[in-house]
Structure formats: structure tokens, C-alpha cells
C-alpha positions as CSV (number, residue, x, y, z in Angstrom):
1,M,168.1,2.9,22.9
2,I,168.1,6.1,20.9
3,E,171.8,6.6,21.6
4,K,172.5,3.0,20.4
5,I,170.7,3.5,17.2
6,W,172.4,6.9,16.7
7,S,175.8,5.2,17.4
8,Q,175.1,2.4,14.9
9,G,174.0,4.9,12.3
10,G,177.1,7.0,12.8
11,Q,179.3,3.9,12.3
12,G,177.4,3.0,9.1
13,V,178.0,6.5,7.7
14,K,181.7,6.2,8.5
15,Q,181.9,3.0,6.5
16,L,180.5,4.6,3.4
17,S,182.8,5.5,0.6
18,F,183.9,9.1,0.0
19,R,181.9,9.1,-3.2
20,A,178.8,7.9,-1.5
21,K,179.1,10.5,1.2
22,I,179.5,13.2,-1.4
23,M,176.4,11.9,-3.2
24,I,174.4,11.8,0.1
25,V,175.5,15.3,1.1
26,F,174.9,16.9,-2.3
27,I,171.5,15.2,-2.8
28,T,170.4,16.4,0.6
29,I,171.7,19.9,-0.1
30,G,170.0,19.8,-3.5
31,I,166.6,18.8,-2.0
32,L,166.9,21.4,0.7
33,Q,168.0,24.0,-1.7
34,G,165.3,23.2,-4.1
35,G,162.7,23.2,-1.4
36,I,163.9,26.5,0.1
37,M,164.2,28.2,-3.3
38,G,160.8,26.8,-4.3
39,Y,159.3,28.2,-1.1
40,F,160.8,31.6,-1.5
41,A,160.0,31.7,-5.3
42,Y,156.4,30.8,-4.5
43,S,156.2,33.4,-1.7
44,H,157.8,36.1,-3.8
45,A,155.6,35.3,-6.8
46,R,152.5,35.2,-4.5
47,S,153.5,38.6,-2.9
48,L,154.2,40.0,-6.4
49,I,150.8,38.9,-7.7
50,F,149.0,40.3,-4.6
51,N,150.8,43.6,-4.9
52,N,150.1,43.9,-8.6
53,K,146.5,43.2,-8.1
54,K,146.3,45.7,-5.2
55,N,148.0,48.3,-7.5
56,E,145.4,47.5,-10.2
57,M,142.7,48.2,-7.7
58,E,144.3,51.5,-6.6
59,N,144.8,52.5,-10.3
60,M,141.2,51.7,-11.0
61,L,140.0,53.9,-8.1
62,E,142.3,56.7,-9.2
63,K,140.7,56.7,-12.7
64,I,137.2,56.6,-11.2
65,N,138.0,59.4,-8.8
66,I,139.3,61.5,-11.7
67,S,136.0,61.0,-13.6
68,V,134.0,61.9,-10.5
69,T,136.1,65.0,-9.9
70,D,135.5,66.1,-13.5
71,K,131.8,65.8,-13.1
72,V,131.7,67.5,-9.7
73,S,134.1,70.3,-10.8
74,Y,132.0,71.1,-13.9
75,M,128.8,71.2,-11.8
76,T,130.5,73.4,-9.2
77,Q,131.6,75.8,-11.9
78,L,128.1,75.7,-13.4
79,G,126.6,76.5,-10.0
80,Q,129.0,79.5,-9.4
81,S,128.2,81.0,-12.8
82,T,124.5,80.5,-12.3
83,A,124.4,82.1,-8.8
84,T,126.1,85.2,-10.1
85,S,124.3,85.4,-13.5
86,Q,122.4,88.5,-14.3
87,I,119.3,86.6,-15.4
88,V,119.0,85.0,-12.0
89,R,119.7,88.2,-10.0
90,N,117.2,90.2,-12.0
91,N,114.3,87.7,-11.6
92,I,114.4,86.5,-8.0
93,H,113.0,88.3,-5.0
94,S,110.3,90.0,-7.1
95,G,107.7,90.3,-4.3
96,E,104.2,88.8,-4.0
97,D,102.8,90.0,-7.3
98,Y,101.7,86.8,-9.1
99,L,102.1,88.3,-12.6
100,Q,105.6,89.5,-11.8
101,V,106.6,86.3,-10.1
102,G,105.2,84.3,-13.1
103,R,107.3,86.3,-15.6
104,S,110.4,85.9,-13.4
105,K,109.8,82.1,-13.1
106,R,109.4,81.8,-16.9
107,N,112.6,83.7,-17.5
108,I,114.6,81.6,-15.0
109,A,112.9,78.4,-16.3
110,E,114.1,79.0,-19.8
111,Y,117.6,79.7,-18.5
112,F,117.6,76.5,-16.3
113,S,116.3,74.4,-19.2
114,S,119.2,75.3,-21.3
115,L,121.6,74.4,-18.4
116,V,120.0,71.0,-17.9
117,L,120.2,70.2,-21.6
118,S,123.9,71.2,-21.6
119,F,124.9,68.9,-18.8
120,E,123.2,65.5,-19.0
121,P,124.0,64.3,-15.4
122,L,122.2,67.4,-14.0
123,N,118.7,66.1,-12.9
124,N,117.3,69.4,-11.8
125,I,118.3,73.0,-10.9
126,M,116.2,75.3,-8.8
127,I,116.3,78.4,-6.6
128,I,114.3,78.9,-3.5
129,D,114.0,82.4,-2.0
130,R,113.3,83.4,1.5
131,S,109.6,83.5,0.7
132,N,109.8,79.8,-0.3
133,I,109.1,80.7,-3.9
134,L,110.5,78.0,-6.2
135,Y,112.3,78.9,-9.4
136,S,112.9,75.9,-11.6
137,T,112.1,74.3,-14.9
138,Y,108.8,73.4,-13.4
139,D,105.9,75.8,-12.9
140,Y,105.3,75.7,-9.2
141,Y,104.7,78.8,-7.2
142,R,105.7,77.6,-3.7
143,L,106.8,74.4,-2.1
144,Q,104.2,72.9,0.2
145,D,105.2,72.4,3.9
146,F,108.7,73.8,3.3
147,D,110.6,76.6,5.0
148,L,113.9,77.5,3.5
149,V,115.3,79.4,6.4
150,S,115.0,76.5,8.8
151,S,116.1,73.9,6.2
152,K,119.4,72.1,5.9
153,Y,119.9,73.8,2.5
154,Y,119.9,77.3,4.0
155,E,122.1,76.2,6.9
156,A,124.7,74.6,4.7
157,A,124.7,77.6,2.3
158,S,125.1,80.1,5.1
159,E,127.9,78.3,6.9
160,H,130.5,78.0,4.2
161,G,131.4,81.6,3.3
162,G,129.5,81.7,0.0
163,Q,131.2,78.6,-1.4
164,P,129.4,75.7,-3.0
165,V,128.6,72.8,-0.6
166,W,127.9,69.2,-1.5
167,L,125.3,67.7,0.8
168,G,125.7,64.2,-0.5
169,L,122.7,61.9,-1.1
170,Q,119.4,63.7,-0.4
171,D,115.7,63.3,-1.0
172,N,114.5,64.8,-4.3
173,L,112.4,67.8,-3.4
174,L,110.4,67.5,-6.6
175,F,110.0,63.8,-6.6
176,Y,106.4,63.7,-5.3
177,M,105.2,66.7,-7.4
178,E,102.6,65.8,-10.0
179,G,103.9,65.4,-13.5
180,I,107.6,65.4,-12.5
181,T,109.8,62.4,-13.2
182,G,113.2,61.7,-11.8
183,P,115.1,59.7,-9.1
184,E,113.9,59.5,-5.6
185,K,117.4,60.2,-4.3
186,V,119.7,62.8,-5.8
187,L,123.2,64.2,-5.1
188,T,122.6,67.8,-4.0
189,M,124.9,70.8,-4.2
190,V,123.8,74.1,-2.7
191,E,125.2,77.6,-3.1
192,P,124.0,80.9,-1.5
193,I,122.7,83.8,-3.5
194,T,123.5,86.9,-1.5
195,D,122.5,90.5,-1.6
196,F,125.1,92.7,-3.2
197,Y,124.9,95.4,-0.4
198,N,124.6,93.6,2.9
199,Q,125.7,90.0,1.8
200,E,122.5,88.6,3.3
201,V,121.4,85.3,1.9
202,I,118.3,86.1,-0.1
203,A,118.0,82.7,-1.9
204,V,119.6,79.3,-2.2
205,L,120.6,77.6,-5.5
206,I,120.0,73.9,-5.4
207,M,121.5,71.6,-8.1
208,D,120.6,67.9,-8.1
209,L,122.9,65.4,-9.8
210,N,121.6,62.0,-10.8
211,P,123.5,59.2,-8.8
212,D,123.3,56.9,-11.8
213,T,125.9,59.1,-13.4
214,F,128.5,57.7,-11.0
215,L,127.1,54.2,-11.4
216,D,128.0,54.5,-15.1
217,I,131.5,55.6,-14.2
218,L,131.9,52.5,-11.9
219,H,130.7,50.2,-14.7
220,T,133.1,51.8,-17.2
221,E,136.1,50.4,-15.2
222,N,136.0,46.7,-15.6
223,A,136.8,44.6,-12.5
224,S,139.7,42.2,-12.7
225,F,138.1,39.6,-10.4
226,P,134.8,37.7,-10.6
227,H,133.7,38.8,-7.1
228,Q,135.2,42.3,-7.0
229,M,132.9,45.0,-5.6
230,T,133.2,48.7,-6.3
231,F,130.9,51.3,-4.7
232,M,130.9,54.9,-3.5
233,L,129.6,56.4,-0.3
234,D,128.9,60.0,0.6
235,Q,130.3,61.8,3.7
236,N,127.4,60.3,5.7
237,Q,128.2,56.7,4.7
238,R,125.2,56.5,2.4
239,L,125.5,54.5,-0.8
240,I,125.8,56.8,-3.9
241,A,126.6,54.2,-6.5
242,G,126.9,50.4,-6.5
243,D,124.8,47.3,-6.3
244,E,123.0,47.7,-3.0
245,K,122.0,44.0,-2.8
246,T,125.6,42.8,-3.3
247,V,127.4,45.4,-1.2
248,S,125.0,45.9,1.7
249,Q,126.9,43.6,4.1
250,V,130.2,44.9,2.9
251,I,129.1,48.5,3.5
252,D,128.1,47.7,7.1
253,A,131.6,46.2,7.7
254,V,133.3,49.2,6.1
255,C,131.3,51.7,8.1
256,A,131.9,49.8,11.3
257,M,135.7,49.9,10.6
258,E,135.8,53.6,9.8
259,N,133.7,54.5,12.8
260,R,136.4,52.8,14.9
261,G,139.0,54.9,13.2
262,G,140.6,52.1,11.3
263,E,142.6,52.5,8.0
264,S,143.2,48.8,7.3
265,K,144.0,47.4,3.9
266,E,142.1,44.3,4.8
267,L,138.6,43.7,6.0
268,M,136.7,40.6,7.4
269,V,133.2,40.3,6.0
270,G,131.7,37.4,7.7
271,Q,134.2,34.6,7.3
272,E,135.6,36.1,4.1
273,R,138.9,38.0,4.2
274,M,138.8,40.9,1.7
275,A,141.5,43.1,0.2
276,L,140.3,46.7,0.5
277,S,141.3,49.8,-1.4
278,V,139.8,53.2,-0.8
279,I,140.2,56.8,-2.1
280,E,138.6,60.0,-1.0
281,N,137.4,62.7,-3.4
282,E,138.8,65.9,-2.1
283,A,136.1,68.1,-3.6
284,T,133.2,66.3,-2.0
285,G,134.5,64.1,0.8
286,W,132.9,61.1,-0.8
287,K,134.8,57.8,-0.7
288,I,135.2,55.2,-3.4
289,Y,135.9,51.6,-2.3
290,T,136.8,48.5,-4.2
291,M,137.0,45.1,-2.5
292,V,138.3,41.7,-3.6
293,P,138.1,38.4,-1.8
294,Y,141.5,37.0,-1.1
295,S,140.2,33.7,-2.5
296,D,139.9,35.3,-5.9
297,I,143.5,36.5,-5.7
298,S,144.8,33.2,-4.4
299,A,143.1,31.3,-7.2
300,Q,145.5,33.1,-9.6
301,V,148.4,32.0,-7.5
302,Q,147.6,28.3,-7.2
303,S,148.7,27.7,-10.8
304,L,152.3,28.5,-9.6
305,N,152.4,25.5,-7.3
306,H,152.6,22.9,-10.1
307,S,155.1,24.8,-12.1
308,I,157.4,25.3,-9.2
309,L,157.1,21.7,-7.9
310,L,157.9,20.4,-11.4
311,S,160.9,22.7,-11.6
312,I,162.3,21.5,-8.3
313,I,162.0,17.8,-9.3
314,L,163.8,18.4,-12.6
315,C,166.5,20.4,-10.9
316,N,167.1,17.6,-8.4
317,L,167.3,15.0,-11.1
318,L,169.8,17.1,-13.0
319,I,171.9,17.6,-9.8
320,L,171.9,13.8,-9.2
321,V,173.3,13.1,-12.7
322,C,175.9,15.8,-12.4
323,L,177.0,14.4,-9.0
324,L,177.5,10.9,-10.4
325,V,179.9,12.3,-13.0
326,V,181.7,14.8,-10.7
327,S,182.2,12.4,-7.8
328,L,184.1,10.0,-10.0
329,A,186.5,12.8,-11.0
330,I,186.9,14.1,-7.4
331,T,187.5,10.9,-5.5
332,A,190.9,9.9,-7.1
333,P,192.9,13.0,-6.2
334,V,191.3,13.7,-2.9
335,K,193.6,11.3,-1.1
336,K,196.7,13.0,-2.5
337,L,195.3,16.3,-1.4
338,I,194.6,15.0,2.2
339,E,198.2,13.7,2.4
340,A,199.5,17.1,1.4
341,M,197.4,18.8,4.0
342,R,198.7,16.5,6.7
343,E,202.3,17.4,5.8
344,V,201.5,21.1,6.1
345,Q,199.6,20.5,9.3
346,Q,202.8,19.1,10.7
347,G,204.7,22.3,9.8
348,N,206.3,21.2,6.5
349,F,205.6,24.3,4.5
350,D,208.1,23.2,1.8
351,Y,205.8,20.3,0.7
352,R,204.3,20.6,-2.7
353,I,201.8,18.3,-4.6
354,D,203.1,16.8,-7.8
355,N,200.4,18.0,-10.1
356,K,199.9,16.8,-13.6
357,R,196.2,17.3,-13.9
358,S,194.6,20.2,-15.9
359,D,191.0,19.9,-14.7
360,E,189.3,21.4,-11.7
361,M,191.1,19.1,-9.3
362,G,194.4,20.0,-10.9
363,R,193.7,23.7,-10.4
364,L,192.7,22.9,-6.8
365,M,196.1,21.3,-6.3
366,E,197.8,24.2,-7.9
367,T,195.9,26.5,-5.7
368,F,196.9,24.5,-2.7
369,N,200.5,24.7,-3.6
370,Y,200.3,28.4,-4.0
371,M,198.4,28.8,-0.8
372,V,201.1,26.9,1.1
373,F,203.7,29.1,-0.6
374,K,201.9,32.3,0.5
375,I,201.5,31.0,4.0
376,D,205.2,30.3,4.3
377,M,206.0,33.8,2.9
378,L,203.5,35.5,5.2
379,I,205.0,33.7,8.2
380,K,208.4,35.0,7.3
381,E,207.1,38.5,6.6
382,V,205.3,38.7,10.0
383,Y,208.5,37.5,11.7
384,Q,210.5,40.2,10.0
385,E,207.9,42.8,10.7
386,K,208.0,41.9,14.4
387,L,211.8,42.1,14.4
388,A,211.7,45.5,12.8
389,Q,209.1,46.6,15.3
390,K,211.3,45.6,18.2
391,N,214.3,47.5,16.6
392,A,212.1,50.6,16.3
393,E,211.0,50.3,19.9
394,L,214.7,50.1,20.9
395,E,215.6,53.1,18.8
396,A,212.6,55.1,20.3
397,L,213.9,54.2,23.8
398,Q,217.3,55.4,22.9
399,S,215.9,58.7,21.5
400,Q,214.1,59.2,24.8
401,I,217.4,58.7,26.7
402,N,219.4,61.2,24.7
403,P,217.3,64.3,25.5
404,H,217.6,63.6,29.2
405,F,221.3,63.3,28.9
406,L,221.4,66.7,27.1
407,Y,219.1,68.3,29.7
408,N,221.4,67.0,32.5
409,T,224.5,68.3,30.8
410,L,223.0,71.8,30.3
411,D,222.0,71.8,33.9
412,T,225.5,70.9,35.0
413,I,226.9,73.7,32.8
414,N,224.4,76.1,34.3
415,W,225.5,75.3,37.9
416,M,229.1,75.7,36.9
417,L,228.4,79.2,35.4
418,L,226.4,80.2,38.5
419,E,229.4,79.2,40.7
420,K,231.6,81.5,38.6
421,K,228.9,84.2,38.7
422,E,228.4,84.2,34.9
423,Y,224.8,85.1,35.2
424,E,224.2,86.3,31.7
425,I,225.6,83.1,30.1
426,S,223.7,81.1,32.7
427,G,220.5,82.7,31.5
428,I,221.2,81.8,27.9
429,V,221.9,78.2,28.9
430,V,218.6,78.0,30.8
431,S,216.7,79.5,27.9
432,L,218.4,77.1,25.5
433,G,217.4,74.1,27.8
434,E,213.8,75.2,28.0
435,M,213.7,75.7,24.2
436,M,215.0,72.2,23.6
437,K,212.7,70.7,26.2
438,Y,209.7,72.5,24.6
439,A,210.6,71.5,21.1
440,I,211.3,67.9,21.8
441,S,208.2,67.4,24.1
442,R,205.5,65.1,22.7
443,S,202.8,65.7,25.3
444,S,200.2,67.2,22.9
445,R,199.8,68.7,19.4
446,T,198.5,72.0,20.8
447,V,199.5,74.2,23.7
448,A,198.3,77.3,25.5
449,L,199.5,80.5,23.9
450,R,201.4,81.4,27.1
451,E,203.6,78.4,26.6
452,E,204.3,79.2,23.0
453,I,205.2,82.8,23.9
454,R,207.5,81.6,26.6
455,H,209.3,79.5,24.0
456,V,209.6,82.4,21.6
457,S,210.8,84.7,24.5
458,N,213.7,82.2,25.2
459,Y,214.6,82.2,21.5
460,L,214.5,86.1,21.4
461,L,216.7,86.3,24.5
462,I,219.3,84.1,22.9
463,Q,219.2,86.0,19.7
464,K,219.5,89.4,21.5
465,E,222.6,88.2,23.2
466,R,224.0,86.9,19.9
467,M,223.4,90.2,18.1
468,E,224.8,92.3,20.9
469,D,221.7,94.3,21.6
470,K,221.1,95.2,17.9
471,L,217.8,93.3,18.2
472,E,214.8,94.8,19.9
473,Y,211.5,92.9,20.4
474,E,208.1,93.6,21.8
475,I,205.4,91.1,22.9
476,D,201.9,92.4,23.4
477,I,199.7,89.5,24.6
478,P,196.7,90.6,26.7
479,H,196.2,88.1,29.6
480,Q,192.7,87.1,28.4
481,Y,194.3,85.4,25.4
482,E,197.0,83.4,27.2
483,S,194.9,80.3,27.4
484,V,194.0,80.2,23.7
485,Q,195.1,76.8,22.2
486,V,197.6,77.0,19.3
487,P,199.6,74.4,17.4
488,R,203.0,73.7,19.0
489,L,206.0,75.6,17.5
490,I,203.9,77.8,15.3
491,L,205.3,81.2,16.2
492,Q,209.1,80.6,16.5
493,P,209.7,79.8,12.8
494,L,208.0,83.1,11.9
495,V,210.1,85.0,14.4
496,E,213.3,83.3,13.2
497,N,212.4,84.1,9.6
498,A,211.9,87.8,10.5
499,I,215.3,88.0,12.3
500,I,217.4,86.2,9.6
501,H,215.7,87.5,6.5
502,G,214.5,90.9,7.8
503,I,216.7,92.4,10.5
504,E,219.9,90.4,10.6
505,T,221.9,93.6,10.9
506,G,219.5,95.0,13.5
507,G,216.0,96.1,14.0
508,K,212.8,95.3,15.9
509,V,210.4,92.3,16.0
510,S,206.9,92.7,17.3
511,I,204.4,90.0,18.4
512,R,200.9,90.8,19.2
513,V,197.5,89.2,19.6
514,Y,194.1,90.7,18.9
515,E,190.6,89.8,18.1
516,R,188.2,91.0,15.3
517,E,184.5,90.7,15.7
518,E,183.8,89.9,12.1
519,D,186.1,86.9,12.2
520,G,185.0,85.3,15.4
521,G,188.6,84.2,16.1
522,C,191.9,85.2,17.5
523,W,194.6,86.8,15.3
524,L,198.4,86.3,15.9
525,E,200.8,88.8,14.2
526,V,204.6,88.8,13.8
527,S,206.1,91.9,12.2
528,D,209.5,93.4,11.7
529,N,210.9,96.8,10.5
530,G,213.7,95.2,8.4
531,A,214.5,94.8,4.7
532,G,211.1,93.7,3.5
533,M,210.4,92.2,0.1
534,D,209.7,93.4,-3.4
535,E,206.5,92.5,-5.2
536,E,208.1,89.5,-7.0
537,Q,209.5,88.0,-3.9
538,L,206.2,88.5,-2.1
539,K,204.2,86.9,-4.9
540,R,206.4,83.8,-4.9
541,L,206.1,83.5,-1.2
542,R,202.3,83.8,-1.3
543,D,202.0,81.3,-4.2
544,G,204.0,78.8,-2.2
545,T,206.6,78.5,-5.0
546,T,209.5,79.1,-2.6
547,E,210.3,78.7,1.0
548,M,212.1,81.3,2.9
549,R,214.4,79.1,4.9
550,M,217.0,80.0,7.5
551,D,219.0,76.8,6.9
552,H,218.5,73.2,6.0
553,R,217.2,72.4,9.4
554,S,214.4,75.0,9.7
555,I,210.8,74.6,9.1
556,G,210.1,77.5,6.8
557,V,207.2,79.8,6.3
558,E,205.5,77.5,3.8
559,N,205.7,74.6,6.3
560,V,204.0,76.7,9.0
561,N,201.3,77.7,6.5
562,K,200.6,74.0,5.7
563,R,200.4,73.1,9.4
564,I,197.8,75.9,10.0
565,R,195.7,74.6,7.1
566,L,195.9,71.0,8.3
567,Y,194.8,72.1,11.8
568,Y,192.0,74.5,10.8
569,G,191.1,73.9,7.2
570,E,192.1,75.2,3.7
571,E,190.3,78.5,4.2
572,F,192.9,79.5,6.9
573,G,196.6,80.1,6.6
574,L,199.2,82.8,6.6
575,T,198.5,86.3,5.4
576,I,201.7,88.1,4.3
577,E,202.2,91.9,3.7
578,S,205.6,93.4,2.9
579,R,207.2,96.5,1.4
580,L,210.8,96.7,0.4
581,G,212.8,98.7,2.9
582,E,209.9,99.0,5.4
583,G,209.5,95.5,6.8
584,T,207.2,92.5,6.7
585,V,203.9,91.5,8.6
586,I,202.8,87.9,8.8
587,R,199.5,87.1,10.5
588,F,197.1,84.2,10.9
589,C,193.7,83.5,12.5
590,I,192.9,80.9,15.2
591,P,189.2,80.1,14.7
592,G,186.7,79.2,17.5
593,I,188.8,80.6,20.3
594,H,188.2,79.4,23.9
595,R,189.7,81.4,26.7
596,E,189.7,80.3,30.3
597,G,188.2,82.8,32.7
598,M,186.6,85.0,30.0
599,T,182.9,85.7,29.9
């Protein structure tokens, strides 16, 4: 049944006009495109709003943290200066004399009163010595039922190397004393007062900060959302600042998450999903939190839905109107274009559309004509390229045949010379054959040094015969360097240059290999005791402004220099030394040597 309906539907679509098909296709595309674009626009805008709001939360926390740090830092500095002040050190630990203790307490009380007045958030400042004598702005001799040495204040002050320590939210020691007003809970900082001589803790400075100070800081930064909650907890997860009634459930969820070791940016509080941002104060270890229900953020996003939906509807209507106009202009020339395509499909690449239009369809027809022209041209070019490739392969095959013919001819000559006992000439022919075989070989770009030296030896043997023993040569290649890899045909041009330009009338050529520790490479050197060069010739050669060539077929010194640099880098190359009448030395370095059999 489904197949029948599908078949009937397909037949119905086929019977539609081309213009109707275009309309259906483009309307469908327009709706899908609008829907997809609307979805992604909404998602992007939603994500952008969420990120912006989270950034606002983090920026707000950063400002709050800076204000908290300022308060804490000032109080820390105040505590350090108080603990080391001369007034404090001269008036504590004065024994059991009531008169003396009374004078000391009054002196310190006056000093502490001025400090409290200078820093409004400071609720109280006091010193308790090891005799539990209280020095503060209040006239109490001792604290009842209090032992400093066994207290948490003394323990904290003793364990932190003389540095101020924040204990977080604590009970106010003076809250229950008669005539004293102040908060029940305070933020306490302790600092030890030590003996100058033995560094023993003789008293503890206790400074109490009113928690309402930080509540004022939280209220200073206005929340961006109606249900945003901002609060601060001490290192023991006790509430320092914030609306306790509002955030009590939230605090429980936050503490449970942190106890599990979580660092999530989201938090579930009951059935409500919350966006969470937190920052830790480095000086105290206190944490500042701000939380916003996702429903608050989503409410700001919902207004986007109507705008995006309206935009999609308007865009689709505009597309529909444009399609009605465009389809009328497209339908007429389409048939002509299809007929042209059929001609090209059948292999008629000479077919061209008679185009008299100047609109988009006219340009399309013009483009079609040009495309057919390019296809025809490319087909011909590919054919010609293939033909040229076949010719090149044929020539390469011929070039491979010719050397073999030459080797066989030289071998025949050699056997004829051996039969006639012309051993010297036979040796020259053998050397020449090996030289040509080595030079023409395409097996690899580099060879072992022993192979390169063998090639040079064959060349020197031939030259020695040619010069009737006027040529002497010496090759000093220690066996450990024989496996060093060098570029093929890198030494022979240098030796040839030394003979023709240095000792054409007679002399000695030396080839040696050595290693220098500072270079980490292998050095090859070709020298002669011939004519040498003057400074001007040597400079031109070093600058690469001339090539000392033997004839038009030779490689030349400059060519060898370029090959070395191509193989090993621009920092390498030939080093040339020469003196007129004394000879020439050319050397180069092979970096990163690897020798078989060497340790």
C-alpha cells in the first residue's frame, strides 16, 4: 500500500512543471534553511547570553574579592605592626603586681583605642599573655575559665612560623562580659608575640573583625537577577556574610558538593538548577559564592523566540516572492541549455549555444560555452601530454641501452688488448669503463666513501698515464672512514680542477680524510703543490663570481659547492686556501658522520 502511494506521488511530481518543481524545492529549502538558521541563531544567542551572565557573575566576585583582600591585608599589616610595636612589648609580661599590670593595661588600652578608631571594621583588639592576663580596650584583669596555652589561638599562632593566621568565624571572647557590646561572632586573626632572645611565644595578639563589614561589601555589588544569591564562607564552611535564611539550603548543597571534591559550574538545589560561580581569597582561604537559578537567565532568553520566529516568517515570504519572479526568467532558456548538454554528452564538444541574452541565464549559457571549450582543450592537452610522456619513456629506454653498448665495446677492446699483452693500455680501458659506469649509475644520490675514492683512483690512473708519470698522487683514507656516506661524484671534479689548473705540467695531488672533535663531522681535503692563485683570483672563486672550469662539459668548483650546500645546508660548503706558486687546498665537512664498525 505504501509503495503504491509512493509510486503515485512520484508520478504526480513528475507531471509538475519545471517552474512548479523549482518553487516546491526552493520553498522547502527556504523553510528548512530558516528553521535551521533560526535554531542556531537562538542557540547561539542563548549561549551568548548565558556566557555573558556567567562572566558578569565572575566579574562581580572578582570585585568583591578585591575589596575583601584590601580589608584583610590592611588588618594583617596592622596586626604585624602592633605585635612588634614598642608600646606593646614594654607593657606586657609585667608580672603579678596589680599596680604594674594596671599601668600596663592602661597604656596598651590607649594604644588599642586609637587603632580601633582608625579602622572601623576592627571590632576589638586584645593581647592575652601566658598568665591569661587580658590587655585590651576594656579593663579586665583576667579571662575567666580561659587558658591561653591550651587554646586554639595559641596553637594557631605557634604553628605558622610567626605569621598572622586567620581562624575564620569565631565566638567573641568578650561578648558575654558585662558592659561590652559587639557581635556574637567575629572573624579572628591571631599573631604570636615572641621573646626576642629565645623566640618563645609569650603572648598572642587577637584581632576581631566585624563580619558585617563583608556583608556591606556584598550589598555594594548589585545582583543582575531577582533571585541571585551571594555569600561568603570561611575555611570551615561557616557563613561569614549573606542572608542566612535565604542561603541556608544552598550552603548545604555547596558544602556537600565540595566535600565530594566537586568543582562544577552548576548545582542542583532541590529541583532547581543553579549556575554557580566561586572564587577563593588567597590570603584567608575564604570562598565567595554567587548563584543564579537558570530560570532567571532563561527568562531573558525567551524574548528572543518571538523575534526569531517573526524573522523566519518574513524571510520565507520574501523568498516566495523572489522565486515567483526568478522562476519565470529561468524556465524559458532551461530547455535550450538541456539540449546543449545532451549534445556534449554525446561527444559533440564543438556544439555552442546561440546566446543573445544578457541576464543571469545569458551568462550561464556563456559560461557553459566556455566550459565546453575548456573541456575540449583539456582533452587535447591531456592527449598531447600522454604522447609526450610515451616519447620520453622511449628516449629513456634508449639512453639505458647506449651505456650497455659502450660497456660491451670497452670490454671487447680490453680482451683484445689482453690477447696482445698490452696490459697497461688494458688497465686504462678498465679504469675508463669503471669511471663511466660509476658516473652514469642512478642507483642512489650518496655512496660510501670507498666507492668515491675508487672512482677518483681510476681517474688519477688515467691522468698519470696521460702525463707520462709527471703526476704524483697520494690518497690517505683511514679504513674507519671508508663507509662514510658522501654525495656521488663530489671529489673527482675537485681533483680534475687541481690537475688542469694547478699541476698541468707536473706535480702532486693529495687526498686525505680526517676528523675534528669541535666539528662533529668528517673533513675531506684535496690539495696540490701547483701554480696556486693570487688574492684576486681566490676572492672571485670564494665569492662565487667565477667558475674554474676544465672545459664546457665539466661540473666546476662552484657547482660542487652548490651540491654540498643543497645536501647539508647553507652553513656548509667548500673552504678554499691558496698561495701563488705554492698550491691550493680545498676542503669540506660531512656532518653527522656514521661509520660502520666504529664504536
